[in-house]
C-alpha positions in Angstrom: -68.7 41.4 -46.6 -70.3 40.4 -43.3 -73.3 38.2 -43.1 -75.7 37.4 -40.3 -77.1 33.9 -39.6 -80.4 35.0 -41.1 -79.0 35.5 -44.6 -76.4 32.8 -44.9 -76.5 29.8 -47.2 -76.5 26.2 -45.9 -73.4 24.4 -44.8 -71.3 22.6 -47.4 -72.7 19.2 -47.0 -76.2 20.5 -47.3 -75.7 23.1 -50.0 -73.1 21.5 -52.2 -73.6 17.8 -51.8 -70.3 16.1 -50.9 -68.1 19.2 -51.3 -65.4 19.4 -48.7 -65.2 22.1 -46.1 -61.9 23.4 -47.6 -63.4 23.6 -51.1 -66.5 25.4 -49.8 -64.4 28.0 -47.9 -62.2 28.6 -51.0 -65.2 29.1 -53.2 -66.6 31.8 -50.9 -63.3 33.3 -49.8 -63.9 36.7 -51.4 -67.2 37.2 -49.4 -65.4 37.2 -46.0 -64.2 40.2 -44.0 -60.5 40.7 -43.5 -60.4 39.0 -40.1 -62.6 36.2 -41.4 -60.2 35.6 -44.3 -57.5 35.0 -41.7 -59.6 32.3 -40.2 -60.4 30.9 -43.6 -56.7 30.7 -44.6 -55.8 28.9 -41.4 -58.5 26.3 -41.7 -57.7 25.5 -45.3 -54.0 25.2 -44.7 -54.1 23.6 -41.2 -57.1 21.3 -41.3 -55.5 18.7 -39.1 -55.1 21.2 -36.3 -58.5 22.8 -36.7 -60.2 19.4 -36.4 -59.0 19.1 -32.8 -58.5 22.7 -31.6 -60.8 24.8 -29.5 -62.2 28.1 -30.9 -59.9 30.0 -28.7 -56.8 28.1 -29.9 -57.9 28.6 -33.6 -58.4 32.3 -32.9 -54.9 32.6 -31.5 -53.3 30.8 -34.4 -55.2 32.9 -36.9 -54.3 36.2 -35.1 -58.0 37.1 -34.4 -60.6 36.7 -31.7 -62.8 33.7 -30.8 -65.9 35.8 -31.6 -64.6 36.2 -35.1 -64.2 32.4 -35.3 -67.8 31.9 -34.2 -69.1 34.5 -36.7 -67.1 32.9 -39.4 -68.7 29.6 -38.6 -72.1 31.1 -38.8 -71.2 32.9 -42.1 -70.6 29.4 -43.6 -74.1 28.2 -42.4 -73.2 26.4 -39.2 -74.8 27.1 -35.9 -71.4 27.6 -34.3 -67.8 26.5 -34.2 -68.5 22.9 -32.9 -70.5 22.2 -36.1 -67.7 23.6 -38.3 -65.2 21.5 -36.4 -67.2 18.4 -37.0 -67.1 19.0 -40.7 -63.3 19.6 -40.5 -62.9 16.3 -38.6 -64.9 14.5 -41.3 -62.7 15.9 -44.1 -59.5 15.2 -42.1 -60.5 11.6 -41.5 -61.3 11.0 -45.1 -57.9 12.4 -46.1 -56.2 10.1 -43.5 -58.2 7.1 -44.8 -57.4 7.9 -48.4 -53.7 8.1 -47.5 -53.7 4.7 -45.8 -55.6 3.2 -48.7 -52.9 4.4 -51.1 -50.0 3.0 -49.1 -48.1 0.1 -50.8 -49.1 -3.3 -49.7 -46.8 -4.9 -47.1 -45.4 -1.5 -45.9 -45.7 -0.4 -42.3 -45.8 3.1 -40.9 -42.4 4.5 -39.8 -41.8 4.6 -36.1 -42.7 7.9 -34.4 -39.9 10.3 -33.6 -40.8 10.4 -29.9 -42.9 8.4 -27.4 -46.5 9.4 -26.8 -45.5 11.2 -23.6 -43.6 13.9 -25.4 -42.4 17.0 -23.6 -42.7 20.4 -25.1 -39.2 20.3 -26.7 -40.0 17.0 -28.4 -43.4 18.2 -29.5 -42.0 21.3 -31.2 -39.3 19.2 -33.0 -41.8 16.7 -34.1 -44.0 19.5 -35.5 -41.0 20.9 -37.5 -40.3 17.4 -38.9 -43.9 17.1 -40.1 -43.8 20.6 -41.6 -40.8 19.8 -43.7 -42.4 16.6 -44.8 -45.8 18.2 -45.7 -44.0 21.0 -47.6 -42.0 18.4 -49.6 -45.2 16.5 -50.4 -47.2 19.5 -51.5 -44.5 21.3 -53.5 -44.8 21.2 -57.3 -41.6 20.4 -59.2 -42.8 22.6 -62.1 -43.2 25.5 -59.7 -39.8 24.9 -58.2 -38.2 24.8 -61.6 -40.0 28.0 -62.6 -38.8 29.7 -59.4 -35.1 28.7 -60.1 -35.4 29.7 -63.7 -36.7 33.1 -62.6 -33.9 33.7 -60.2 -31.2 32.7 -62.7 -32.7 34.9 -65.5 -33.3 38.0 -63.4 -31.0 41.0 -63.7 -31.8 41.8 -60.1 -33.6 40.0 -57.3 -35.5 42.0 -54.7 -36.6 39.9 -51.6 -39.4 41.5 -49.6 -40.0 40.4 -46.0 -40.8 42.4 -42.9 -40.9 41.7 -39.2 -40.2 38.0 -38.6 -39.7 37.5 -42.4 -36.9 40.1 -42.5 -34.4 37.6 -41.2 -35.3 35.1 -44.0 -35.2 37.8 -46.6 -31.7 38.8 -45.4 -30.6 35.1 -45.4 -31.9 34.5 -48.9 -30.1 37.6 -50.2 -26.9 36.3 -48.5 -27.2 32.9 -50.2 -27.8 34.5 -53.6 -24.9 37.0 -53.2 -22.6 34.1 -52.5 -23.4 33.0 -56.1 -22.6 36.5 -57.3 -26.2 37.3 -58.1 -27.4 40.9 -57.6 -29.8 40.6 -54.7 -31.4 43.3 -52.4 -34.0 43.3 -49.7 -36.9 45.4 -48.6 -37.5 44.8 -44.9 -39.0 48.0 -43.6 -40.6 51.2 -45.0 -37.4 53.1 -44.9 -36.4 55.7 -47.5 -33.7 53.3 -48.8 -36.1 50.4 -49.1 -38.7 52.5 -50.9 -36.1 53.7 -53.4 -35.4 50.0 -54.1 -39.1 49.5 -54.8 -39.0 52.5 -57.1 -36.3 50.8 -59.3 -38.5 47.7 -60.0 -38.6 47.0 -63.7 -39.1 44.0 -66.1 -35.6 42.7 -65.2 -36.3 42.6 -61.5 -37.6 39.4 -59.8 -39.6 40.4 -56.8 -39.8 37.7 -54.1 -42.5 38.1 -51.4 -42.1 36.2 -48.1 -45.2 36.0 -45.9 -46.4 34.2 -42.8 -50.1 34.6 -41.9 -51.5 38.0 -42.8 -49.0 39.7 -45.2 -47.5 43.0 -44.3 -48.9 45.9 -46.4 -45.4 46.7 -47.6 -44.9 43.2 -49.1 -48.4 43.5 -50.8 -47.4 46.9 -52.1 -44.2 45.5 -53.6 -46.1 42.7 -55.3 -48.7 45.0 -56.7 -46.0 47.4 -58.0 -44.2 44.5 -59.6 -47.3 43.4 -61.4 -48.0 46.9 -62.6 -44.5 47.2 -64.0 -44.6 43.7 -65.5 -41.8 42.3 -63.3 -41.7 38.6 -62.6 -42.9 37.7 -59.1 -42.4 34.7 -56.7 -44.3 34.2 -53.5 -43.1 31.9 -50.6 -46.1 31.7 -48.2 -47.6 29.5 -45.5 -51.2 30.3 -46.6 -52.5 29.2 -50.0 -55.1 32.0 -49.9 -52.6 34.7 -49.0 -53.0 38.0 -50.9 -49.2 37.8 -51.7 -49.8 34.4 -53.4 -52.7 35.8 -55.4 -50.5 38.6 -56.8 -47.6 36.3 -57.7 -46.9 34.5 -60.9 -45.0 31.6 -59.2 -46.1 30.3 -55.8 -44.3 28.1 -53.3 -46.2 27.0 -50.2 -44.6 25.9 -46.9 -46.2 24.4 -43.8 -45.9 26.3 -40.5 -47.9 24.3 -38.0 -46.5 24.7 -34.5 -47.6 23.8 -30.9 -45.6 26.9 -29.7 -46.7 30.5 -29.4 -45.2 31.4 -32.8 -45.4 29.8 -36.3 -42.7 27.3 -37.3 -40.3 28.5 -40.0 -38.3 25.4 -40.4 -39.8 24.5 -43.7 -39.4 28.1 -44.9 -35.7 28.0 -44.2 -35.4 24.6 -45.9 -37.2 26.0 -49.0 -35.0 29.0 -49.2 -31.8 26.9 -49.0 -33.2 24.4 -51.5 -33.9 27.2 -54.0 -30.4 28.6 -53.6 -28.9 25.1 -54.1 -31.1 24.7 -57.2 -29.5 27.9 -58.6 -26.1 26.6 -57.7 -26.7 23.3 -59.5 -27.5 25.0 -62.7 -23.8 25.9 -63.1 -22.0 24.0 -60.3 -18.5 24.3 -61.8 -18.7 28.1 -62.1 -20.2 28.5 -58.6 -17.9 26.0 -57.0 -14.8 28.2 -57.5 -16.5 31.2 -56.1 -17.8 29.3 -53.0 -14.3 27.8 -52.5 -12.8 31.3 -52.7 -15.3 32.6 -50.2 -14.6 29.8 -47.7 -10.9 30.6 -47.9 -11.4 34.2 -46.9 
């Protein structure tokens, strides 16, 4: 639902006391248009970047236009993007301060990976390092255990990922097949892939992989799984993703990147960690199979 500046409510700090920008956006998420939801997702999941990006940079990261970013800012009650960014900076600084206050006494910050005059190569690697660290900090052990339980218990695992996610869907299937698990992928709207969707039942675990705005095929698979009461797992880089909303189990990974594409380092790490978790449930049994595979 689109709103004009004449009908909007006040910004978060005026309308909701000390409510943070992220909480305010999440509370009003269903009101936004589809393109505004892309901006909302990016702000909530990448607050540290939004605090210092231009409207044009934010628009590029969120796969939308700078005018949409401005309209989104106004829909929240701000005069424009600079006011929204100021609120983002305040929230980010409070988080940094809270983190510093919670550090053990006598400890010092680890040395940075690279010097301040980083080149593009070093900047990209440093971002990947931070993505893995942030993913590890935000992951819930109970969610991970639930995901591993679901994979182990499933009669069949169907991994759905299109475009750039197709590679990771294929790799996840490869890792699970090494453990002699029945795994298939849906990576395109081909007749064969659609027939795999048609075989979803209560014994099928449907895993949806998504980066940014989810592909309609992945959303369709998750909706079909819910309709047929099949267990579902979402591995996404946006906590407000439609794929995550449809899934019973959700794992979030960070994809911040200074490059022209999202970083998938943390996604790869998450997939490999899940496979290793499955392996660890019965290491003796799987060890013989892996050893036999390596000898081939």
